[in-house]
GUROPA-411779 format. One record per residue (C-alpha): residue number from 1; residue in three letters; chain; x, y, z. Coordinates in steps of 0.2 Angstrom, whole numbers, padded with zeros to 4 digits. Example, Ala and Ser with C-alpha at 12.3 -4.5 7.8 and 13.67 -1.06 7.14 Angstrom:
<recs>
REC seq type mol     x     y     z
REC   1  ALA   A  0062 -0022  0039
REC   2  SER   A  0068 -0005  0036
</recs>
This chain:
<recs>
REC seq type mol     x     y     z
REC   1  MET   A -0633 -0196 -0187
REC   2  VAL   A -0616 -0192 -0180
REC   3  PHE   A -0609 -0209 -0183
REC   4  SER   A -0615 -0210 -0201
REC   5  PHE   A -0607 -0193 -0204
REC   6  GLN   A -0623 -0184 -0208
REC   7  GLU   A -0622 -0172 -0194
REC   8  SER   A -0607 -0163 -0186
REC   9  THR   A -0604 -0167 -0167
REC  10  PRO   A -0607 -0149 -0161
REC  11  ARG   A -0624 -0149 -0171
REC  12  ALA   A -0629 -0165 -0163
REC  13  PHE   A -0625 -0159 -0146
REC  14  ALA   A -0635 -0143 -0150
REC  15  ASN   A -0650 -0153 -0156
REC  16  GLN   A -0649 -0164 -0141
REC  17  ARG   A -0646 -0180 -0151
REC  18  MET   A -0630 -0183 -0142
REC  19  VAL   A -0628 -0181 -0123
REC  20  THR   A -0613 -0185 -0112
REC  21  GLN   A -0615 -0185 -0093
REC  22  GLY   A -0602 -0183 -0080
REC  23  ASP   A -0586 -0173 -0081
REC  24  PRO   A -0586 -0159 -0094
REC  25  ALA   A -0568 -0161 -0097
REC  26  LEU   A -0571 -0179 -0102
REC  27  ALA   A -0585 -0174 -0113
REC  28  MET   A -0574 -0162 -0122
REC  29  ARG   A -0561 -0175 -0124
REC  30  PHE   A -0574 -0187 -0131
REC  31  THR   A -0580 -0173 -0144
REC  32  ARG   A -0562 -0170 -0149
REC  33  CYS   A -0559 -0189 -0152
REC  34  LEU   A -0575 -0190 -0163
REC  35  ASN   A -0569 -0175 -0173
REC  36  ARG   A -0552 -0183 -0175
REC  37  VAL   A -0560 -0200 -0181
REC  38  GLN   A -0571 -0191 -0193
REC  39  ALA   A -0555 -0181 -0200
REC  40  VAL   A -0546 -0197 -0202
REC  41  SER   A -0559 -0208 -0210
REC  42  LEU   A -0567 -0196 -0222
REC  43  PRO   A -0561 -0187 -0237
REC  44  ARG   A -0555 -0169 -0234
REC  45  PHE   A -0570 -0161 -0244
REC  46  VAL   A -0583 -0170 -0233
REC  47  VAL   A -0573 -0166 -0217
REC  48  GLU   A -0573 -0147 -0221
REC  49  ARG   A -0592 -0148 -0222
REC  50  ALA   A -0595 -0159 -0207
REC  51  LEU   A -0583 -0151 -0194
REC  52  LYS   A -0583 -0134 -0187
REC  53  ALA   A -0564 -0134 -0187
REC  54  VAL   A -0553 -0147 -0195
REC  55  PRO   A -0539 -0154 -0184
REC  56  PRO   A -0522 -0153 -0191
REC  57  ILE   A -0517 -0170 -0197
REC  58  SER   A -0503 -0174 -0209
REC  59  MET   A -0506 -0185 -0224
REC  60  GLY   A -0494 -0199 -0217
REC  61  GLU   A -0503 -0199 -0200
REC  62  LYS   A -0520 -0199 -0209
REC  63  LEU   A -0515 -0214 -0220
REC  64  SER   A -0507 -0224 -0205
REC  65  VAL   A -0521 -0221 -0193
REC  66  GLY   A -0534 -0223 -0206
REC  67  ALA   A -0526 -0240 -0211
REC  68  ARG   A -0527 -0246 -0193
REC  69  LEU   A -0545 -0240 -0191
REC  70  TYR   A -0551 -0249 -0206
REC  71  ALA   A -0541 -0264 -0202
REC  72  GLY   A -0549 -0265 -0185
REC  73  VAL   A -0566 -0264 -0193
REC  74  VAL   A -0562 -0278 -0205
REC  75  ARG   A -0555 -0289 -0191
REC  76  SER   A -0571 -0285 -0181
REC  77  LEU   A -0582 -0290 -0195
REC  78  ALA   A -0572 -0306 -0199
REC  79  SER   A -0572 -0312 -0181
REC  80  ARG   A -0592 -0311 -0181
REC  81  SER   A -0593 -0322 -0196
</recs>
């Protein structure tokens, strides 16, 4: 549900739908990365509902990172065909 943006990352951890093993510092870094990906790839009104705290991202950064993210997805889909 986290990867389809139906549930926030902290809620998924609380409901034990998402588990990380190993170093707690790396687990927190992974969580912050997921939050950042959600903040970049989703519209602001969805991000505000999905995340506990919205990371500060400028519009220029959101557009450039989002474009690279979506280009990578398209490239990945094109290479499978």
